[in-house]
C-alpha positions in Angstrom: 0.0 0.0 0.0 2.9 2.4 0.7 4.2 1.7 -2.8 0.8 2.4 -4.4 0.4 5.6 -2.4 3.8 6.9 -3.4 3.4 6.1 -7.1 -0.2 7.5 -7.2 1.1 10.7 -5.7 3.2 11.1 -8.8 0.1 10.8 -11.0 1.0 7.2 -12.0 -1.8 4.8 -12.7 -1.3 1.9 -10.2 -2.8 -1.6 -10.2 -2.7 -3.5 -7.0 -3.0 -7.3 -7.3 -3.7 -9.0 -4.0 -4.3 -12.7 -3.6 -6.4 -12.2 -0.4 -9.8 -10.6 -0.1 -8.7 -7.4 1.7 -5.7 -5.3 2.7 -3.4 -6.3 5.5 -1.0 -8.9 4.2 0.7 -10.9 6.9 -1.2 -9.0 9.6 -4.5 -10.7 8.6 -5.1 -13.4 11.1 -6.3 -16.7 9.8 -7.1 -19.4 12.5 -6.1 -22.2 10.0 -2.4 -23.1 10.5 -2.0 -24.1 6.9 0.2 -26.9 5.7 3.4 -27.9 7.6 6.4 -27.3 5.5 8.7 -30.1 4.5 11.2 -31.1 7.1 14.0 -30.0 6.7 13.3 -27.0 4.5 16.7 -25.4 4.2 16.5 -24.0 0.7 14.0 -23.2 -2.0 14.4 -26.5 -3.8 13.0 -28.3 -0.7 10.2 -25.9 -0.3 9.1 -26.0 -4.0 9.2 -29.8 -4.2 6.7 -30.1 -1.4 4.3 -27.1 -1.5 4.1 -25.2 -4.8 2.7 -21.8 -4.4 2.4 -18.5 -6.3 2.4 -14.9 -5.4 2.9 -13.1 -2.1 1.0 -11.0 0.4 0.5 -8.2 -2.1 2.2 -7.5 -5.4 1.8 -4.0 -6.8 2.0 -3.2 -10.5 2.1 -0.1 -12.6 0.5 -0.4 -15.9 -1.1 -1.1 -19.1 -3.3 -3.3 -21.3 -5.0 -6.6 -20.6 -5.8 -9.8 -22.5 -7.7 -12.8 -21.0 -7.3 -16.5 -21.6 -8.6 -19.6 -19.9 -6.2 -21.9 -18.1 -6.5 -25.7 -18.5 -4.5 -26.5 -15.3 -5.8 -26.5 -11.8 -3.7 -24.2 -9.5 -3.2 -24.5 -5.9 -6.1 -23.0 -4.0 -6.6 -21.7 -0.5 -3.1 -22.5 0.9 -2.1 -18.9 1.5 -1.8 -19.2 5.2 0.3 -16.5 6.8 2.6 -16.2 9.8 0.2 -14.4 12.1 -0.9 -15.9 15.4 -3.9 -14.9 17.5 -2.2 -13.2 20.5 0.8 -11.6 18.8 1.9 -8.3 20.3 4.3 -6.2 18.3 7.9 -5.8 19.4 7.9 -2.1 18.5 6.1 0.9 20.2 3.2 2.2 18.2 4.7 5.7 17.8 7.8 4.2 16.2 6.0 1.6 14.1 3.4 3.9 12.5 3.6 5.4 9.0 4.7 9.0 9.3 1.4 10.7 8.6 -1.0 8.2 10.3 -0.6 7.6 14.0 -2.2 4.6 15.8 -5.4 5.6 17.6 -5.1 3.1 20.5 -3.3 4.1 23.7 -1.4 0.8 23.9 2.4 1.3 23.9 2.8 -2.1 22.0 -0.1 -2.7 19.7 -1.7 -6.1 19.4 -2.1 -8.0 16.2 -5.7 -6.9 15.8 -4.7 -3.3 16.4 -2.2 -3.4 13.5 -4.8 -5.1 11.2 -7.3 -2.4 12.0 -4.6 0.3 11.5 -3.8 -1.0 8.0 -7.5 -1.1 7.2 -7.6 2.6 8.2 -4.5 3.3 6.1 -6.2 1.7 3.1 -9.4 3.7 3.7 -7.5 6.9 4.1 -5.0 6.6 1.2 -5.7 3.8 -1.1 -9.3 2.6 -1.6 -10.7 6.0 -2.9 -7.6 7.2 -4.9 -8.7 7.5 -8.5 -5.1 6.6 -9.6 -5.3 3.2 -7.9 -7.1 0.1 -9.2 -7.3 -3.0 -6.9 -8.0 -6.6 -7.8 -8.6 -8.9 -4.9 -8.4 -12.7 -4.8 -6.0 -12.8 -7.7 -2.7 -14.8 -7.7 0.3 -13.7 -9.7 1.7 -16.7 -11.7 4.6 -15.1 -13.5 6.3 -11.8 -14.2 8.6 -11.8 -17.3 10.4 -9.0 -19.2 8.5 -7.7 -22.2 10.5 -8.3 -25.4 11.8 -5.6 -27.6 13.1 -2.2 -26.7 10.5 -1.7 -23.9 11.6 -2.1 -20.3 8.1 -3.2 -19.4 6.8 -6.5 -18.1 4.2 -9.1 -18.8 2.3 -10.3 -15.7 0.2 -13.4 -15.8 -2.4 -13.9 -13.1 -5.0 -16.4 -12.0 -8.4 -15.6 -10.5 -8.8 -19.0 -8.7 -11.6 -20.0 -11.1 -9.5 -21.5 -13.9 -9.2 -18.2 -15.7 -5.8 -16.5 -16.3 -4.9 -13.0 -17.7 -1.8 -11.6 -19.2 -1.2 -7.9 -18.8 1.6 -5.5 -19.8 3.0 -3.0 -17.3 5.6 -0.3 -17.6 7.0 -1.2 -14.1 6.5 -3.8 -11.3 6.8 -3.4 -7.6 7.1 -6.7 -5.7 5.7 -6.3 -2.2 5.2 -9.9 -1.0 7.4 -9.6 2.1 9.5 -12.4 3.4 7.3 -14.3 5.8 5.9 -16.9 3.4 8.4 -19.8 2.9 9.6 -21.3 6.2 13.2 -22.1 6.8 13.9 -25.3 8.9 17.6 -26.1 9.1 18.9 -29.5 8.0 20.0 -30.8 11.4 21.6 -34.2 11.8 18.8 -36.8 12.2 15.9 -34.3 11.7 14.6 -35.7 8.4 14.5 -39.3 9.7 13.0 -38.2 13.0 10.2 -36.1 11.3 9.3 -39.0 9.0 8.9 -41.4 11.9 7.2 -38.9 14.3 4.5 -37.2 12.3 2.9 -34.2 13.9 5.8 -33.5 16.2 7.8 -31.0 14.1 6.3 -27.7 12.9 7.3 -24.2 12.1 6.3 -20.9 13.9 4.3 -20.1 10.7 1.9 -22.9 11.8 1.5 -21.6 15.3 -1.9 -20.0 16.0 -2.9 -20.5 19.7 -1.0 -21.7 22.7 -3.9 -23.6 24.5 -3.2 -26.8 22.4 0.1 -27.1 24.2 -1.4 -27.4 27.7 0.1 -30.4 29.5 2.7 -30.9 26.7 6.5 -30.7 26.5 7.4 -28.1 23.9 10.8 -27.3 22.5 11.0 -24.0 20.6 14.1 -23.8 18.3 15.2 -20.2 17.8 15.6 -17.4 20.3 14.6 -14.2 18.4 11.4 -12.3 18.8 8.9 -14.9 17.5 10.6 -17.8 19.3 10.6 -16.0 22.6 7.0 -14.8 22.1 5.8 -18.3 21.3 7.7 -19.8 24.3 6.2 -17.2 26.6 2.7 -17.9 25.3 3.1 -21.7 25.6 4.6 -21.5 29.1 1.5 -19.7 30.4 -0.6 -22.8 29.6 -1.5 -25.2 32.4 0.9 -28.1 32.7 3.1 -27.0 29.7 6.8 -27.6 30.1 8.6 -25.3 27.6 12.3 -25.3 26.5 14.2 -23.1 24.1 17.2 -23.9 21.9 19.2 -20.9 21.0 22.3 -20.2 18.8 25.3 -18.6 20.5 25.3 -17.9 24.2 22.2 -18.4 26.3 20.8 -14.9 27.0 21.0 -13.4 30.5 17.4 -12.2 30.3 15.3 -15.3 29.9 11.6 -15.9 29.3 10.2 -16.8 32.8 9.5 -20.4 33.3 11.4 -21.6 30.2 14.4 -23.9 30.2 17.2 -22.9 27.9 19.5 -25.1 25.9 22.3 -24.4 23.4 22.2 -25.2 19.7 21.0 -28.6 18.6 23.7 -31.0 17.4 21.5 -34.0 16.5 18.0 -35.5 16.9 17.7 -39.2 17.7 14.6 -41.4 18.1 14.6 -40.9 21.9 16.6 -37.8 22.7 18.0 -34.5 21.4 21.6 -33.7 21.9 22.8 -30.1 22.2 26.1 -28.3 22.2 28.1 -28.3 25.5 26.9 -31.9 26.2 23.3 -31.0 26.9 20.7 -33.6 26.3 16.9 -33.9 26.7 14.2 -36.6 25.9 12.1 -36.1 22.8 9.3 -33.5 23.6 5.7 -33.7 22.4 6.2 -30.8 20.0 9.2 -29.1 18.3 8.4 -25.7 16.9 11.1 -24.2 14.7 11.1 -20.4 15.0 14.0 -20.2 12.6 12.8 -17.6 10.1 12.0 -17.6 6.4 13.4 -17.9 3.0 13.2 -15.2 0.3 10.9 -16.6 -2.3 9.5 -15.2 -5.6 8.1 -18.1 -7.5 6.5 -15.8 -10.0 10.0 -14.6 -11.0 11.4 -18.0 -11.6 12.0 -17.3 -15.3 14.0 -14.1 -14.6 17.7 -13.9 -15.7 19.8 -13.2 -13.9 17.8 -14.7 -11.1 17.0 -12.8 -7.9 17.2 -15.8 -5.6 19.1 -19.0 -5.5 18.8 -20.9 -2.2 16.5 -18.3 -0.6 18.9 -16.9 1.9 19.1 -13.5 0.2 18.0 -11.5 -2.8 20.5 -11.0 -5.6 21.1 -8.4 -8.3 19.7 -5.6 -6.1 20.9 -2.0 -5.9 19.7 0.2 -3.0 18.1 -2.9 -1.5 15.1 -2.3 -3.8 16.0 -2.0 -7.5 16.6 -4.9 -9.8 19.9 -3.6 -11.3 19.7 -5.5 -14.7 16.3 -4.0 -15.4 15.5 -1.1 -13.1 11.8 -1.0 -13.8 11.5 -3.9 -11.3 11.4 -2.9 -7.7 11.3 -4.7 -4.3 9.8 -3.2 -1.2 10.3 -4.5 2.4 13.1 -7.0 2.0 15.3 -5.7 4.9 14.8 -7.3 8.4 15.6 -6.1 11.9 14.1 -2.8 10.9 11.1 -0.6 11.7 9.1 -1.8 8.7 6.4 0.8 8.0 8.5 3.9 7.8 11.2 2.0 5.9 8.9 0.8 3.2 7.5 4.3 3.0 11.0 5.6 2.3 11.7 2.9 -0.3 8.4 3.5 -2.0 9.1 7.3 -2.3 12.6 6.5 -3.7 11.2 4.2 -6.4 8.5 6.6 -7.3 11.2 9.4 -7.7 13.3 7.0 -9.9 10.4 6.3 -12.2 8.9 9.7 -12.4 11.4 12.3 -11.1 10.3 15.9 -10.3 13.8 17.1 -10.0 17.4 15.9 -10.2 19.3 14.0 -9.1 18.2 10.5 -10.1 20.4 7.4 -9.8 22.5 6.9 -12.9 23.4 3.6 -14.4 26.8 4.1 -12.7 25.2 4.7 -9.3 23.2 1.5 -9.8 26.3 -0.5 -10.7 28.2 0.9 -7.7 25.3 0.0 -5.3 25.0 -3.5 -6.9 28.7 -4.2 -6.4 28.4 -3.0 -2.8 25.6 -5.4 -2.0 26.9 -8.3 -4.1 28.9 -9.9 -1.3 27.6 -11.6 1.8 24.8 -13.9 2.7 21.5 -13.3 4.4 23.0 -10.5 6.5 23.1 -8.3 3.5 19.4 -7.4 4.3 20.0 -7.1 8.1 19.5 -3.6 9.2 19.5 -2.8 12.9 21.2 0.5 13.4 22.1 0.6 9.7 18.4 1.3 8.8 18.7 5.0 9.7 21.7 5.9 7.4 20.1 3.5 4.8 16.9 5.5 4.8 18.8 8.8 4.7 20.8 7.6 1.7 17.5 7.0 -0.2 15.9 10.3 1.1 18.7 12.4 -0.4 17.6 11.4 -3.9 13.9 12.4 -3.7 13.8 15.1 -1.0 14.1 18.7 -1.8 15.6 19.2 1.7 17.4 15.9 2.6 18.9 17.4 5.8 15.5 18.3 7.2 14.1 14.9 6.1 16.8 12.9 7.8 15.7 10.1 10.3 14.4 11.9 13.3 16.6 11.6 16.5 13.6 10.6 18.5 13.0 7.6 16.3 16.6 6.4 16.7 16.5 6.9 20.5 13.1 5.2 20.9 14.3 2.2 18.9 17.3 1.9 21.2 15.0 2.2 24.3 12.5 -0.4 23.0 14.0 -3.4 25.0 13.6 -1.4 28.3 10.0 -0.5 27.4 9.1 -4.1 26.6 10.2 -5.1 30.1 7.9 -2.5 31.6 4.8 -3.0 29.4 4.9 -6.6 28.3 
């Protein structure tokens, strides 16, 4: 939605293609946990072999003319479960998390899942649904996005309406906004594949987690100690009779989730026990939940050369974290992680809109794009990891489109509030 708003503000005709029935993307709660991913699921080849899928949370397109055909193949229906669980509470304060011009209305310091979903509905109502430059197609899945042949830098987008009818439409530019919480990552641990095959229903991913009550009187091991892992462990440990453990990489944190037993990283999984580093060992629990993150996945771009993904650990061929360097009319919004997402995607969207319809100089030259591409070419998944880098990154984009980059720099209060967030979580959560 941020991309559509920024482009429409430039007078560009925008088409939003969304595979669900309303705005909200990953924040739309669905009580169905969806299919359990293959175990292990350490790269995109494993994911694609088990559960083919198309499209993302929302894919925005700028464009053109349409033709319609009828598809003879039956496509996957109704498997678009997301990563949202019922009681999720954000890990960022509302004032920090909000888009710059639309504050949260609730007084909660840390919004609940339903608060964010309502907030995004309000954003859509305020900026998107009534904008004459924006056209929206709901319940449509993107099947493929391929370069248009000839001298044009445009794209051909093929979609499916879930009723055996497909359309092919030409667009001048494409913005991919499907996020990175769709294809689960489960590491290939020693013994895990054999164990999962012989113990069906024991292993799952945090994407399948919905409510904690089903873990009452169960022994639960949560693998992964970041935000979602800690949140799920905290939720499960509050259930009667639940015994919850966590396995974390690196050193065990000093500040632990109350009532949770901590273990080091898993070394191997056997039929009757799990072995961890530092000679730790535990019997097989009733449930193992992998909160180990996600792979970057764009199945609708599989025919793109050079490709944007290989094993799913990172996105390739990007300049400025959001421009496909070989063909700059393809943009990506929201790939960075460990960031404050709404203001960041807002900045990325304004940058792309400026690149495609500048009102003033400068605009990135081909040499600027090559230089940025070379800078981001090295490294694995951490190339998209932000943390404190998000502020200079956003400022580096702002300088291209802002008439006063110094005045539009990341506000100091945002930087300080983000640094103070762990302390606020202890007080309010």
